[in-house]
VMD Tcl script that draws the C-alpha trace (Angstrom):
set ca {
  {-5.61 29.78 17.94}
  {-4.74 32.64 15.70}
  {-5.90 33.57 12.13}
  {-2.45 32.53 10.04}
  {-2.53 28.90 11.65}
  {-6.84 28.70 11.39}
  {-5.98 29.22 7.75}
  {-2.78 26.85 6.71}
  {-5.02 24.51 9.26}
  {-7.96 24.70 6.92}
  {-6.12 24.39 3.62}
  {-4.11 21.58 5.06}
  {-6.80 19.91 5.80}
  {-8.85 20.25 1.87}
  {-5.43 19.52 0.34}
  {-5.87 15.99 2.72}
  {-9.43 15.19 1.73}
  {-8.59 13.66 -1.92}
  {-6.18 11.36 -0.31}
  {-6.84 7.80 1.21}
  {-4.27 6.15 2.50}
  {-3.74 2.25 3.64}
  {-1.59 -0.06 5.63}
  {-0.14 -3.43 5.78}
  {1.91 -4.19 8.66}
  {3.93 -7.80 9.10}
  {2.82 -9.24 5.93}
  {4.93 -12.65 5.66}
  {6.30 -12.21 2.05}
  {9.33 -10.60 1.51}
  {10.14 -7.20 0.62}
  {12.16 -7.72 -2.42}
  {8.75 -10.20 -3.99}
  {6.18 -7.26 -2.85}
  {8.21 -5.00 -4.29}
  {7.88 -6.52 -7.47}
  {4.05 -6.54 -7.59}
  {4.15 -3.07 -6.23}
  {6.22 -1.69 -8.89}
  {4.08 -3.20 -11.48}
  {1.04 -0.79 -10.30}
  {2.74 2.28 -9.09}
  {1.54 5.39 -10.65}
  {-1.41 3.46 -12.32}
  {-5.07 4.15 -12.32}
  {-6.62 2.17 -9.27}
  {-8.59 0.32 -11.31}
  {-6.51 -0.90 -13.95}
  {-3.93 -1.56 -11.45}
  {-6.42 -3.71 -9.57}
  {-7.06 -5.17 -13.01}
  {-3.27 -6.38 -13.27}
  {-3.15 -7.81 -9.56}
  {-6.17 -9.83 -10.04}
  {-4.77 -11.68 -13.13}
  {-1.03 -11.73 -11.58}
  {-0.16 -15.55 -10.73}
  {2.87 -14.08 -7.59}
  {0.81 -14.09 -4.11}
  {1.76 -10.84 -2.98}
  {-0.84 -9.47 -5.63}
  {-3.36 -10.75 -3.41}
  {-2.24 -8.95 -0.74}
  {-2.07 -6.28 -2.35}
  {-5.24 -5.93 -3.93}
  {-7.28 -6.12 -1.02}
  {-4.85 -3.43 0.47}
  {-5.86 -1.50 -2.33}
  {-9.70 -1.93 -1.76}
  {-9.30 -0.92 1.75}
  {-7.18 2.30 0.73}
  {-10.49 2.69 -1.63}
  {-12.88 2.21 0.36}
  {-11.33 4.68 2.54}
  {-11.04 7.12 0.02}
  {-15.05 6.86 -0.15}
  {-15.24 7.73 3.48}
  {-13.39 10.35 2.85}
  {-15.89 11.94 0.21}
  {-18.69 10.74 0.56}
  {-21.21 11.11 -2.38}
  {-18.20 10.79 -4.79}
  {-18.06 7.93 -6.96}
  {-14.59 6.62 -7.33}
  {-14.97 5.89 -11.11}
  {-15.92 9.51 -11.87}
  {-13.03 11.43 -9.77}
  {-9.48 9.89 -11.37}
  {-8.49 7.39 -8.83}
  {-4.43 7.10 -8.62}
  {-2.38 5.00 -6.60}
  {-0.09 8.08 -5.72}
  {2.58 6.28 -3.43}
  {3.01 2.87 -2.75}
  {5.74 2.10 -0.03}
  {7.55 -1.67 0.61}
  {9.58 -1.32 3.98}
  {11.06 -4.73 5.87}
  {9.29 -5.76 9.02}
  {10.67 -8.22 11.10}
  {12.32 -11.49 10.31}
  {12.10 -14.55 12.02}
  {15.61 -16.36 12.51}
  {15.03 -20.11 12.42}
  {17.83 -23.00 12.19}
  {17.66 -25.66 9.90}
  {19.95 -28.95 10.36}
  {23.14 -29.13 8.68}
  {25.38 -32.23 7.58}
  {27.93 -33.32 10.38}
  {26.51 -30.90 13.32}
  {26.08 -27.73 11.82}
  {23.47 -25.74 11.45}
  {22.22 -22.98 8.76}
  {20.17 -19.99 9.38}
  {17.06 -19.40 7.61}
  {15.65 -15.64 8.04}
  {11.65 -15.48 7.69}
  {10.85 -11.79 5.89}
  {8.42 -9.73 6.33}
  {7.32 -6.24 5.09}
  {5.11 -3.45 5.58}
  {3.29 -1.89 2.78}
  {1.38 1.50 2.42}
  {-0.65 2.95 -0.46}
  {-1.94 6.43 -1.10}
  {-4.51 7.28 -3.04}
  {-5.41 10.13 -4.64}
  {-7.79 12.24 -6.90}
  {-6.32 13.58 -10.24}
  {-7.78 17.08 -10.20}
  {-8.33 18.46 -14.22}
}
mol new
graphics top color blue
foreach p $ca { graphics top sphere $p radius 0.5 }
foreach p [lrange $ca 0 end-1] q [lrange $ca 1 end] { graphics top cylinder $p $q radius 0.2 }
display resetview
């Protein structure tokens, strides 16, 4: 590896050391409902976001809280010996994408059928520490 590539790789590695992510695939909640909860915590401090999710009545908030705890644990694993309370962790990015859709039929009157689309989603959380 050349010197220029090595320097660029080390700079990229140093930049990525403060970032941790967690991903939840095929969550059986519609993306629209999950985005409502995700918008309430986007850009917030992680511990403030945990409190918001814990007190939120939506079912999607339980899954998002568990995913946020996983992202914090991933950050702790990357930055050994550093306390997450002392380094200001924020939720840098929350992405909610639609996933597979289960298609079902519900019987209707006069020999007809209505289609039911059971939606699911993929959620990605990126946690970053703020450098002062």
